[in-house]
C-alpha positions in Angstrom: 27.0 107.4 98.5 27.2 111.2 97.9 25.8 112.1 94.5 27.7 114.4 92.2 25.6 117.2 90.9 26.1 118.0 87.2 23.9 121.0 86.1 21.5 120.4 89.0 21.2 116.6 88.3 23.1 113.6 89.4 25.4 112.3 86.8 24.5 109.0 85.0 27.5 107.3 86.5 26.5 108.1 90.0 22.9 106.9 89.4 24.3 103.7 87.9 26.6 103.1 90.8 23.6 103.3 93.2 22.0 100.4 91.4 25.1 98.3 91.6 26.2 96.4 94.7 29.5 94.9 95.6 29.7 91.3 96.7 30.2 92.5 100.3 27.1 94.6 100.1 25.0 91.7 98.8 26.4 89.5 101.5 25.6 92.0 104.2 22.1 92.8 102.9 21.1 89.2 102.2 22.7 87.5 105.2 24.5 85.1 102.9 28.3 84.5 103.0 30.4 85.9 100.2 31.5 82.3 99.4 27.9 81.2 99.1 27.3 84.1 96.6 30.3 82.9 94.6 28.9 79.4 94.7 25.5 80.5 93.5 27.1 82.4 90.7 29.2 79.4 89.7 26.0 77.3 89.7 24.2 79.8 87.4 21.7 81.0 90.0 22.8 84.6 90.1 24.9 86.8 87.8 27.5 89.5 88.2 29.8 91.5 86.0 33.3 92.9 86.5 34.3 96.5 86.6 37.3 97.9 84.8 39.2 97.3 88.0 38.0 93.6 87.9 35.7 94.0 90.9 32.5 92.0 91.0 29.2 93.9 90.8 25.6 92.8 91.1 22.4 94.5 90.2 20.1 95.3 93.1 17.5 92.7 92.0 20.0 90.0 92.9 18.8 90.5 96.5 15.4 89.1 95.6 17.0 86.2 93.7 19.1 85.3 96.8 16.0 85.5 99.0 14.1 83.2 96.8 17.1 80.8 96.6 17.3 80.7 100.4 13.6 80.2 100.9 13.5 77.4 98.4 16.6 75.8 100.0 15.1 76.0 103.4 12.2 73.8 102.2 14.6 71.3 100.8 14.4 72.2 97.1 17.7 71.2 95.4 19.8 74.0 93.9 19.5 72.3 90.5 15.7 72.6 90.6 15.9 76.2 91.8 18.3 77.0 88.9 16.0 75.4 86.3 13.0 77.3 87.7 14.8 80.6 87.5 16.1 79.8 84.0 12.5 79.5 82.8 11.9 83.1 83.5 12.0 85.4 80.4 15.4 86.9 79.8 16.7 85.5 83.1 14.8 88.3 85.0 14.2 88.3 88.7 10.9 86.7 89.7 8.0 89.1 90.3 5.0 88.4 92.5 3.2 86.3 89.8 6.4 84.3 89.1 6.8 83.7 92.9 3.2 82.5 93.1 3.8 79.9 90.4 7.2 78.8 91.7 6.0 78.5 95.3 2.8 76.6 94.2 4.9 74.0 92.4 7.4 73.7 95.3 4.5 73.5 97.7 3.2 70.4 95.9 6.7 68.8 96.2 6.9 69.7 99.8 3.5 68.1 100.5 4.6 64.9 98.8 7.8 64.9 100.9 5.7 65.5 104.1 3.5 62.5 103.2 6.5 60.3 102.4 8.1 61.3 105.7 4.9 60.6 107.6 4.6 57.2 106.1 8.2 56.5 106.9 7.7 57.6 110.5 4.6 55.4 110.8 6.3 52.3 109.3 9.4 52.9 111.4 7.3 52.6 114.6 6.2 49.1 113.4 9.8 48.1 112.8 10.9 48.8 116.4 11.9 45.4 117.8 11.7 43.7 114.4 15.4 43.8 113.6 14.4 43.6 110.0 14.1 39.8 110.2 11.0 39.8 108.1 12.0 40.6 104.6 8.6 39.6 103.3 6.7 42.0 105.5 9.0 44.9 106.0 7.3 48.0 104.6 10.5 50.0 104.6 13.0 47.6 103.1 10.7 45.5 100.9 7.4 47.2 100.4 4.7 44.8 99.1 7.3 42.0 99.0 8.7 43.5 95.7 11.9 41.5 96.1 10.0 38.2 95.6 9.5 39.2 92.0 13.2 39.2 91.4 13.7 35.6 92.5 15.3 33.8 95.5 18.5 34.6 97.2 20.2 37.7 98.6 18.8 40.5 96.6 19.9 43.5 98.7 23.5 44.4 99.0 24.1 48.0 100.2 27.4 48.8 98.7 28.4 52.5 98.8 25.2 53.8 100.1 25.2 57.4 101.2 26.4 57.8 104.8 28.8 54.8 104.6 
C-alpha cells in the first residue's frame, strides 16, 4: 500500500490500514480457506470487525491465532478445546511465546495419552485377528477385564447409532 504523506509523516488512517487485513489477505497469508476463517470466527476462535462499507477486517495478530489453531488441529485437538484455551488468555489476546509453551505442554500431554491409547489398541487388535470376537470374556477391546459380567447375564452390547453407521 502506498502511504499518504501528511506533513512528512504517514497519516494515522494509512498506518491503521497497514495493520488491518482483509479476509482474502488472511486466507492467502495463512493458507486457510476463506470459508474456514468464517467458520473459525463463527466458533469464537478469531475475531474481525466490519468497515463502514461492511467489509470484514482482521488485525495482523490473527495470523498467529490461525497458525496455532492449525497446529493444534493437526495434532487432533478438538476446536472446542482450542477455543477454551484461547479464551483463557487475558483480554482475548493472541498467545505469546510463554502462552504457547503452556498450551503446547498441555496438548503434548494429551497427545502422549492418545499415542499410548492407540498403541494399546494396535497391540490388542493383533491379538484379535482370527478371533472373530467370539470370546466376550477375554476380548480386551470389546470387554476389557470382563467388565460386562458385572452388569449381569444376557446381551449387554447393542450398537445402535454408533458413529460410522
